[in-house]
N, C-alpha and C positions, 0 to 999 in steps of 0.2 A: 485440546490440541490433537489428541489421537483421532477424534471424529473428523476434524478438519483435514488431517493428513489422509485418512481413508477416503474422504470425499474427493480429495485431489487425485488420489490414485485411480478411483473409479472414473473420474472425469478424463484423466489421462488415457486410460484404456479405451474409453468410449470414443475419444476424438483423435486418436493417433493418426489415422489416415487423413482426416481433415487438416490437422496441424502440419503434417508433412507437405501437403499440397500448398499450404500457406507459407512455406519456407524456401522460396526461390533464392534467398540471399544466404543460404546456409554456410557457404564457404566464408563469407565475410563475418557472419554472426558467430561462427565457432572461433574465428581468429580474435574477434573483439571480446568474446567470453573469456578466452585465455588471458587476454590483457587485463580484463577486469578482475579475474581471479588472482592474477599476480599482484595487482595493486591491493586487493583485499587481504591477501595473505601477508603482505609486507606492512600494511598500514592499518586498514580498517578493523580487521579481525583482532589483532593484538590490542588495539585501543578499546574495542568493544568488550573484549574479555576482561581487561583491567578495570573498565568501568563497572562491569557486572560484579566483579569480585570486591571492588572497593565500596560500592554504594549499597546500603541496605535495601532489601526488597521494597519496603514501603516508600523509600525515596524514589526508586526507579519507577514504581507504579504511579507516583504523583507526577513525575516527569512525563510519562506516557499519557496520563490523563490530560495533562495540560495541552500537549500537542494534539491529542484526540479532540479536545474541545475546539481548537482552532480549525481542525479538519471538519468538524460538524458545521461550522459557519459556512464554509465553502460548499459542503454537501447541501445545506439549505438552499443556496442559490441554484445549484444544479438540479435538485429535486423540483424546485419551482419551475425552472426552464423545461423540465420534462413533464410538467403538469401532473406530478405525483403529489396530490394534495395531502394525503395522510403522512407520507414520508417527509414532506416539507414541514408540516406542522410538528412532527416528532423532532426533526432537526432543530427547528426554531426553539422549541421548549427545552431541548437538551442544552443548547447554548445559554439560554436565559437562566436556567436553574443552576447549571454547573458554574457559570460565570459569577453568580451571586452566592448561592448557598454552598457551592463547591469551591469557594475561595479562588476564583479566577480559573477554575477548571482543574485544580490540583486534586480535588475529590470528585469522583464520578457519582454524584448524588442521583443524577437522572437514571442511571442504570439500576441503582438501588430502588428507584421508584418504578422500575420495569418499563421505562420509555426506551424503545428499541433504537439502535443506531442504524441509519440507512446511508451507508457511505457511498458517495458519488463523486465523480470528477467530470471535467468537460469532455474527455474522450467518450465516456459513457453517455453523456448528453448527446453528442454527435451520433452515437450508435442508436439512441432512442429515436432519432429522427431519420434513420435510414442510411447513415454513412457506414459503409462496411469497414471492418477492421483493417483490411489490407494485409500485406505480408508481415510476418514476424520480423522484428528489427531490434537488434541489441545496441543500446546506446552506450557510448563511452562513459564509464563510471556509474551511470544510472541503471544500467542493466536492461532486463527484458522490457520490450515495448512492441508497438506495432506502428505502421505508417500513420494510421489515424491518431493514435495516442501521442505520437511524436509531434504531429501538427497541432495537437491540442495543448501541448505543454506550455507555450507562451501564455495562453489564457489561464491555465492553472497557476502559473507563477504569479501572474498579476492578481489572481484571486487569493493569494496567500496573505493572511492578515499581518504576517511578520514584515511584509514589505513597507508597511507604514510606520514601523517602529524606529525611533531615534533614541540615542545616537547610533551611527552605523556600526560602531564596535560592539554594542550590545546586540544589535540585530544579527551580526555575523556570528557572535558567540552562540546565540540561540539556534542559528542554522546548523552550526557544528554540533551542538548538543543533540539536535534532532536526528542528525545523521548517525551519531554514535548510539543513541537510544534505539533507533530503528534497527541498526545492525545487531545490537545486543539482544533484542527481542527475537532475532532469527537464529541465535546460536543453537538452541535446542532442536529447532526444526531442521537445521543444517545437518546435525549429527544423524538424525533419522533418515534424511534424504541420502546422505552418503552411504548409509547401510542398505537402503532400499533400491536405489537406482543403479542399474548397470551402466547407463549412459546419462550422466547428470544433465548434460545439455539438452538431450531429447526430452527427458522427463520434465525439466523446467519449462521448455518451450511448449510441450503439449498441454500441461496444466494451465500455463498462462493464456494460451490461445483459447482454451475452453472457457476460462473465466471471462475473457474479454469478448468472446463471440456469442455468448448467450447462456453458458452453463453456470449461471449465477443463482443466487437465492430467488425464490419465487417472486419477490417484489422487485427484482431487477437490480438490487444493490449488491455490492461486493460483500464477501464473507468477512467476519471479524478478523482483526489482526491477531497474530500469534500472541498467546499469553506469555508473561515472563516466567 
């Protein structure tokens, strides 16, 4: 976690000028960020905090692994579309191993076998084929994005394996659990960010833009998600 934060800080410092040029919508973005923060403080953060306190760490890890396995399936599609053969094969084997030996993805057996995760989405696939990120754009409730990533969202939503799950009540419950689990995983990182950033909005924007415009891992994939 500390290494990931340090990498984010360095990326932020290296790309501040670039990110500021890519934020012509700053007035809107700051307003939407305040709205999102208000909703988060009133609803998401308290629920995520209660979830973290109530659920034992192994249970939370299993939940995160389950959703990570679903994400690997979509990463396989995007790595294939990007012609990243090694990454596509790694994603394929991760899904196969974790879905079987890992009890539907609850256990991350693939990582224990040192099969790397190459996380991708359709926005990065568009970037692979030359589509620029466009300006920074804060989405209602969803948070940081870019114009390119926003346009890619409908494809990412259609690629979510949860869409095929029935009944609808179960699917919606899993959507809600995923949101809470993701927010709970960010609690520790948020505390560090609050202490480190003089302007939380600018820091978040600069790091996000660097990640999406090219300051990613050497293989072009996103860095790992925060640990619990």
